[in-house]
N, C-alpha and C positions, 0 to 999 in steps of 0.2 A: 314398422322395426321388421329387420331384415334379419336372416342367419348369414354370417359374414365369417369367413375364413382368411385369417393372414398369415402369410409366408414370410419366414424373415422375420418374425415376431420379436425377437431379441435385439436387434440391431440397432442404430445408430437412429434409423427413422422410424421401424418398426414398434418400438415401446412407447414411444409417444402416440403413434397412430393407433395403436391399439384402445390406449386407454381413452384418447378422444373417440373412437368410432362406438366402445364401449358403453357411452352414456345412453347411443340411441338405438342399439345393435344387440344383438347376441352373438359373442365375437368367439372363435376358437383360435388361438395360437397355434401355430406349428412352426417349431426350429430347434438347431439342435443343442441351443443352450436354453435353460429355465427365465422366461421374461422376467419373472418376480413377480407377476402379478395373480390376481385372485381371478383367475378366469381359466375355463378350458386349456389345457395344453397337450399338444401333441410331441413329443420329444421326439423326430425323426427327419429321415432326407425325403424330398418331393420329389425326388427321380427313382425312390424304391418303393415297388409295387406292395411289398411287405408292410412299409411304415405307412403307405397313403390308407391299407384295409383298416389302420388304426382309427380312422376317419368314420366309418360306415355309419356308427351310431350317432353323427352330429348330423342335422341337418344344414344345410349350404344351399344359400341362394347367389351371393354372389362372394367372388375372389378377390383379395387384393395380392397380387405375387411379388412380392420383395424380395423373396430369395435370390441370392445370385451369388457367383464370384463376381467380383467387382476390378477395375483397371488394373492393367501389371499383370493379369493374370498370364498364365501359360496359354497356349492355343488351344492344348487339349483338354485342359481342366474348364475355359470357357465353352469349349464343344459339349463338354459332358454335362455340365451342368446346368447351363443359361438357353440352350438350345435343347437336349435329350433330356434330362431332366424337367422342364417346362414341358415338353410333350407330353410326357408320363403323367404330370398334375393334369393339365388339360384333357387328355384322353378320360384319367380316372374321373373326372369331375363332371366331364359330358356323360357320359354314361349313367352318373348319378341323377342327371335331366337340369345342372346348372347352366344357367343360359346367361349369366353376366361375368364379365373375366376385364379387370383391372390389370394391365400388367406394366412394370416397372423396365422400362426401357433406357435408353441414355441416347444425351446427345453426343455421345464419342461412338454412338452408328454411323457416323457419317466418315470416320475415321481420321478425324483431325490431332490423332495423337502422336503419329508421325510429323516430322518438321518438312517434309516432302508433299502434303497435301495442302491442295487447293480447293475451295468450294467451286461448284458450277456457277453459284450462284450467291448472291448478299442483298438483303438478309437471307440467311439460310432456309430453304422451306421446309415444312412437315414431312414431304416425300422426297426429299434429296440423297440420290442414291449413296449405296457404301463404296467409300474407296480406301478403307482399312487394309492396311497391311501387315499390319500385327497381332490378330487375332482376336482381341477384344470386344473392338466396333462390329466386327465380323462377325461375333458370337449373338450381340444383341440384335442385329439386321436379322441373323437366322431366327434369333427368337421370334421377330416381326412375321418372318414368313410362315412359322409354325402355326401363328394366330389365323394368317389368311388363309393355308390352307386346311384347318379345320372348319374353319368358317365355308368355305366350299364344300365340304361335307356336310355342316351343320348351318345352313342357312340363318337360324333362328338365333343363334348366338351374337349377343352383344359384347365386343373387344373394344377396348380401348388401350391403346400400346402408348404410354406416357414418355417420351423423351425426357426424358429429366435431368436436368443440369447437375453444375457441382453444388452441393446444398452442406452448408454451415451451421453450427450453432448461433442460435440469435444473439448469447451473448458474446460472441468471437467470432462477427463477420472479418475477413481480410480488409487492408487498406486497397482503395482502389487501385489499378494499375497504371503504371504512367509507362510511356515509349521506352522501348528496349529490343534488344537482340528475340528473336523467337525463338522461345522455349517449345520442350516435348510437351503436350498437353494445354498447348497455348489457350486457344478457345476456352477449355475448360478452367483456365484462371479469370477469366473477362465475362464468364457466362456464370453467374453464379446465385443461388438461393438460399434463403434463410429455410431453417428446419420447422420452425412455423408453418411458411408458405407451402414447401413440400409437405408438410401432414393436409394442411386445407386443400390441395390439387388433388390428392390420392382420395380424399374424404369427397369432395365435390362430385368427382368422378361417378364415385361409387355410387353415388347417392342420384346421380343424373336419370332423368326416367329410360326407361328400356327402351333399345333403337338398334335394333339388328343390325349388323354390318362390322367393319373392322375400320377403326379410326387410329393415325397415329399423330401424334399430335407434340409439338416442342413445348416442355413443359419449364419457361424458365420466366424472367422477370421481364418487363417492357423495356429496362436500360444496361444498357452494359457495364459491366463492374470497374469502370475505368474512370480517372481521374481528368484524364486530357481527351478530346474529341476521338471517337472510332477511326475515323480515317486514318489519323496522324498515327495510333498504332497497328493498323494494319498496313497501311503503307509501310511503316518502319519495318515491318514484317517480309511483305509480299512485293513490294515495289508496285508494277503496275500489271502484275499476271493477273489481278482480278479489279474488278468493275467496281470500285468504291465511291458512284455519284449517288447512291442513296443517302448515305452518310455525311455528304457536302451539302445537302440541302439545308436549309435555315430549317430548324425546328427538330432535327433528325440526327444531329452531330454524334448525339449519345446514345441513340436507340439499341437496341438489344442487335447482336450480331445473327441470331435466330429470330425466325418470322412468328409471331406470337400471336397472330389475329388469330388464327381457328378456335384457340384452345378458348381465348376469350367469348367469341359470337357463339362456340356450339355448348361449354360449361360455365360458361359466366366467371373464369379464372383471370383473376389480373395480381400477381404477386404483389405485396404492400412493401415490402423492405426492400429499398433501392437505395444506390449510394445517395450517402445524405440524408437517409430515415431511417439507417439503422441504430 
């Protein structure tokens, strides 16, 4: 059993994750709103030194950092909360001796929200560079850079940055996408995961054996959330601006646009809900 801090505990994923983790671990919640659970709760902002000090009496072995501002945020808010707030949280916890950090990054760190985005490679690898123009993806990428910076200071810490896909309620999964014009956030529409799978991937990352280093991994399902072959969807969006050959190979027509091989090999995660199984 470990002592686990979960930020963003009152959120869409956080509340369900807290319940799941509290079965086997001592969980303390941190959020601005009451998660409504019979567990220790710190009301506050993880970017505030004063609020963080309210955690002083709670042992913390592992943090699962879900708290953030999400897509569509102002550039300023993304930098203050997702970057500076994360820096404050990590600094406080490292100074207390916490060595394991599971961080909610985003598949948007590559910058796909803008219709001008074109990936360097397909499927998109875990370490694809940030090509963001709009602020949110950049803030998540810079959050990842904060974790690398602190690992250079503290080589003993174990950090898993999960580039999380769009997450939907299990009971209200969207209809798989058909070919059409390229929308903003297009890759987020065809890269979808059920909340139960999101809870499972955070749990598995937190419970994985301690391994010093920083790992950034795409966290989504093995199949794209599409009704038609991926090459048709992306070809309709981007023409031949990108290499679609992977999705033209027999057996790979519906593969995820993001490479998920590392997260399967390193922590054993494979999303259970895919189009047709939801």
